[in-house]
C-alpha positions as a Markdown table, in Angstrom:
| # | Residue | x | y | z |
|---|---|---|---|---|
| 1 | Met | 9.3 | -10.5 | 14.1 |
| 2 | Val | 7.6 | -8.9 | 11.0 |
| 3 | Val | 5.8 | -11.2 | 8.6 |
| 4 | Gln | 3.7 | -10.3 | 5.6 |
| 5 | Leu | 0.7 | -12.6 | 5.7 |
| 6 | Gly | -1.1 | -11.2 | 2.6 |
| 7 | Ala | -2.4 | -8.0 | 1.2 |
| 8 | Trp | -5.1 | -7.7 | 3.9 |
| 9 | His | -2.8 | -8.3 | 7.0 |
| 10 | Ser | -0.8 | -5.8 | 8.9 |
| 11 | Lys | 2.8 | -6.3 | 9.7 |
| 12 | Arg | 2.3 | -5.8 | 13.4 |
| 13 | Cys | 1.3 | -8.2 | 16.2 |
| 14 | Ile | -0.4 | -7.0 | 19.4 |
| 15 | Thr | -0.4 | -8.9 | 22.6 |
| 16 | Asp | -2.2 | -8.0 | 25.8 |
| 17 | Gly | -1.6 | -11.2 | 27.8 |
| 18 | Tyr | -4.9 | -12.8 | 26.7 |
| 19 | Tyr | -5.0 | -12.2 | 23.0 |
| 20 | Ser | -2.5 | -12.1 | 20.2 |
| 21 | Ala | -3.3 | -11.5 | 16.5 |
| 22 | Trp | -2.1 | -9.8 | 13.4 |
| 23 | Val | -4.0 | -6.6 | 13.1 |
| 24 | Val | -4.8 | -4.0 | 10.4 |
| 25 | Ser | -3.1 | -0.7 | 11.2 |
| 26 | Glu | -4.1 | 2.9 | 11.0 |
| 27 | Gly | -3.3 | 4.4 | 7.6 |
| 28 | Glu | -3.6 | 1.0 | 5.7 |
| 29 | Pro | -6.4 | 0.2 | 3.3 |
| 30 | Ala | -9.3 | -1.4 | 5.1 |
| 31 | Pro | -9.7 | -5.0 | 3.8 |
| 32 | Asp | -12.8 | -5.3 | 1.7 |
| 33 | Phe | -15.2 | -8.1 | 2.4 |
| 34 | Thr | -18.8 | -9.2 | 1.5 |
| 35 | Ala | -21.1 | -10.5 | 4.2 |
| 36 | Thr | -24.7 | -11.3 | 4.9 |
| 37 | Thr | -26.7 | -8.7 | 7.0 |
| 38 | Asp | -29.3 | -9.3 | 9.7 |
| 39 | Ala | -31.8 | -8.8 | 6.9 |
| 40 | Gly | -30.3 | -11.5 | 4.6 |
| 41 | Glu | -28.8 | -9.0 | 2.1 |
| 42 | Arg | -25.2 | -9.2 | 0.9 |
| 43 | Val | -23.1 | -6.1 | 1.4 |
| 44 | Ser | -19.5 | -5.2 | 0.9 |
| 45 | Leu | -17.4 | -2.7 | 2.8 |
| 46 | Ser | -16.7 | -1.0 | -0.5 |
| 47 | Asp | -20.4 | -0.3 | -0.9 |
| 48 | Phe | -20.0 | 2.5 | 1.7 |
| 49 | Arg | -17.0 | 4.2 | 0.1 |
| 50 | Gly | -17.4 | 8.0 | 0.4 |
| 51 | Arg | -18.7 | 7.7 | 4.0 |
| 52 | Pro | -17.0 | 7.0 | 7.3 |
| 53 | Val | -17.7 | 3.5 | 8.5 |
| 54 | Val | -17.6 | 2.3 | 12.1 |
| 55 | Leu | -16.8 | -1.4 | 11.8 |
| 56 | Tyr | -17.0 | -2.9 | 15.3 |
| 57 | Phe | -16.3 | -6.5 | 16.2 |
| 58 | Tyr | -18.0 | -8.0 | 19.2 |
| 59 | Pro | -18.1 | -11.6 | 20.6 |
| 60 | Lys | -21.7 | -12.6 | 20.7 |
| 61 | Asp | -25.3 | -11.4 | 20.4 |
| 62 | Asp | -27.5 | -10.9 | 23.4 |
| 63 | Thr | -24.7 | -11.3 | 26.0 |
| 64 | Pro | -24.3 | -8.6 | 28.8 |
| 65 | Gly | -21.3 | -6.8 | 27.4 |
| 66 | Cys | -22.4 | -6.9 | 23.8 |
| 67 | Thr | -25.9 | -5.8 | 24.6 |
| 68 | Val | -24.5 | -2.8 | 26.6 |
| 69 | Gln | -22.2 | -2.0 | 23.6 |
| 70 | Ala | -24.9 | -2.2 | 21.0 |
| 71 | Ser | -27.4 | -0.3 | 23.1 |
| 72 | Gly | -24.9 | 2.5 | 23.6 |
| 73 | Ile | -24.6 | 2.9 | 19.9 |
| 74 | Arg | -28.4 | 2.7 | 19.5 |
| 75 | Asp | -28.9 | 5.5 | 22.1 |
| 76 | Ala | -26.4 | 7.7 | 20.3 |
| 77 | Tyr | -27.3 | 6.7 | 16.8 |
| 78 | Ala | -28.6 | 10.2 | 15.8 |
| 79 | Glu | -25.1 | 11.5 | 16.5 |
| 80 | Phe | -23.6 | 8.8 | 14.2 |
| 81 | Glu | -26.0 | 9.8 | 11.5 |
| 82 | Arg | -25.2 | 13.5 | 11.9 |
| 83 | Ala | -21.5 | 12.5 | 11.4 |
| 84 | Gly | -22.6 | 10.8 | 8.2 |
| 85 | Ala | -21.2 | 7.4 | 9.5 |
| 86 | Val | -22.4 | 3.9 | 8.7 |
| 87 | Val | -22.3 | 1.5 | 11.6 |
| 88 | Leu | -21.6 | -2.2 | 11.0 |
| 89 | Gly | -21.5 | -4.6 | 13.9 |
| 90 | Val | -19.7 | -7.9 | 13.2 |
| 91 | Ser | -19.8 | -11.1 | 15.2 |
| 92 | Pro | -19.7 | -14.9 | 14.5 |
| 93 | Asp | -23.4 | -15.1 | 15.1 |
| 94 | Gly | -25.6 | -16.1 | 12.1 |
| 95 | Glu | -28.2 | -14.0 | 10.3 |
| 96 | Ala | -31.2 | -15.3 | 12.3 |
| 97 | Gln | -29.5 | -14.6 | 15.7 |
| 98 | His | -28.6 | -11.1 | 14.5 |
| 99 | Ala | -32.2 | -10.4 | 13.4 |
| 100 | Glu | -33.5 | -11.5 | 16.8 |
| 101 | Phe | -30.9 | -9.4 | 18.7 |
| 102 | Lys | -31.6 | -6.4 | 16.5 |
| 103 | Ala | -35.4 | -6.7 | 17.0 |
| 104 | Lys | -35.1 | -7.3 | 20.7 |
| 105 | Tyr | -33.0 | -4.2 | 21.4 |
| 106 | Lys | -34.4 | -2.1 | 18.5 |
| 107 | Leu | -30.9 | -1.6 | 17.0 |
| 108 | Pro | -31.0 | 0.9 | 14.1 |
| 109 | Phe | -27.8 | -0.3 | 12.5 |
| 110 | Thr | -26.7 | -3.3 | 10.4 |
| 111 | Leu | -25.2 | -6.4 | 11.9 |
| 112 | Leu | -23.1 | -8.7 | 9.8 |
| 113 | Ala | -22.8 | -12.5 | 10.1 |
| 114 | Asp | -19.3 | -13.8 | 10.2 |
| 115 | Pro | -19.9 | -17.5 | 11.3 |
| 116 | Asp | -16.6 | -18.7 | 9.8 |
| 117 | His | -14.7 | -15.6 | 11.3 |
| 118 | Glu | -13.3 | -14.8 | 7.8 |
| 119 | Ile | -13.8 | -11.0 | 8.4 |
| 120 | Ala | -12.4 | -11.2 | 11.9 |
| 121 | Asp | -9.4 | -13.1 | 10.6 |
| 122 | Arg | -8.8 | -10.4 | 8.0 |
| 123 | Tyr | -8.9 | -7.7 | 10.6 |
| 124 | Gly | -6.9 | -9.6 | 13.2 |
| 125 | Thr | -9.7 | -9.7 | 15.7 |
| 126 | Trp | -10.1 | -13.5 | 15.9 |
| 127 | Gly | -7.7 | -15.3 | 18.3 |
| 128 | Glu | -7.1 | -17.1 | 21.5 |
| 129 | Lys | -8.8 | -15.7 | 24.6 |
| 130 | Arg | -8.9 | -16.7 | 28.3 |
| 131 | Tyr | -11.7 | -16.4 | 30.7 |
| 132 | Arg | -11.9 | -17.9 | 34.2 |
| 133 | Gly | -9.0 | -20.2 | 33.5 |
| 134 | Lys | -10.4 | -21.5 | 30.2 |
| 135 | Thr | -8.7 | -20.9 | 26.8 |
| 136 | Tyr | -10.9 | -20.7 | 23.7 |
| 137 | Met | -11.0 | -19.0 | 20.3 |
| 138 | Gly | -13.1 | -15.9 | 19.9 |
| 139 | Val | -13.5 | -12.3 | 18.8 |
| 140 | Ser | -11.5 | -9.5 | 20.5 |
| 141 | Arg | -13.7 | -6.4 | 21.1 |
| 142 | Thr | -12.1 | -4.1 | 18.5 |
| 143 | Thr | -13.4 | -1.2 | 16.4 |
| 144 | Phe | -12.1 | 0.2 | 13.2 |
| 145 | Leu | -13.0 | 3.6 | 12.0 |
| 146 | Val | -12.7 | 3.5 | 8.2 |
| 147 | Ala | -12.3 | 6.8 | 6.5 |
| 148 | Pro | -14.4 | 7.8 | 3.4 |
| 149 | Asp | -11.4 | 6.9 | 1.2 |
| 150 | Gly | -11.3 | 3.3 | 2.5 |
| 151 | Thr | -8.3 | 3.6 | 4.7 |
| 152 | Val | -8.3 | 2.8 | 8.4 |
| 153 | Ala | -8.4 | 6.1 | 10.3 |
| 154 | Lys | -8.5 | 4.7 | 13.8 |
| 155 | Val | -8.2 | 1.3 | 15.5 |
| 156 | Met | -9.6 | 0.9 | 19.0 |
| 157 | His | -8.5 | -2.2 | 20.8 |
| 158 | Asn | -10.1 | -3.8 | 23.9 |
| 159 | Val | -13.0 | -1.3 | 23.9 |
| 160 | Lys | -15.1 | -1.0 | 27.0 |
| 161 | Pro | -18.8 | -1.6 | 26.2 |
| 162 | Asp | -20.1 | 1.1 | 28.5 |
| 163 | Thr | -18.0 | 3.9 | 26.9 |
| 164 | His | -17.7 | 2.5 | 23.4 |
| 165 | Ala | -20.3 | 4.8 | 21.6 |
| 166 | Asp | -18.8 | 8.0 | 23.2 |
| 167 | Asp | -15.3 | 6.9 | 22.4 |
| 168 | Val | -16.1 | 6.2 | 18.7 |
| 169 | Leu | -18.0 | 9.5 | 18.4 |
| 170 | Ala | -15.0 | 11.3 | 19.7 |
| 171 | Ala | -12.8 | 9.5 | 17.2 |
| 172 | Leu | -15.2 | 10.4 | 14.4 |
| 173 | Thr | -15.1 | 14.1 | 15.2 |
| 174 | Ala | -11.3 | 14.0 | 15.4 |
| 175 | His | -11.0 | 12.6 | 11.9 |
């Protein structure tokens, strides 16, 4: 079934057995948003127009998988800079948690607070998840590569934390 849910939603639904959500598709305009950074500043996606943006959604600060994912980006950050890319990590954690996570692991990129999962909803990364027999709502580990013109160039679903940085860099060089 195809349903139009608004200008910022895709017309497709993905399902992997554990997660189902409406997602933004490649070639569509990336939904704009404004959020608070780990430094307490307000930024919008449109502030970065003209540069590629790596917009990655992750479940929670300072958890094993999310730490591996963020550390991988940190370790390869010079390559992201050479590609001219802006990296924005988004999770439901608040500004203070983000600041602690960023300082603890010396992360050189911006983390965005999405406590009401408004951005995750717009991108289709918020939904039902299952883990060890329990069902709960949460963020699907998904990355969007936003082209300099503001369109979604690549969507990466169910990314693996340990290969995430390399996978994103490969996508950046391909676009």
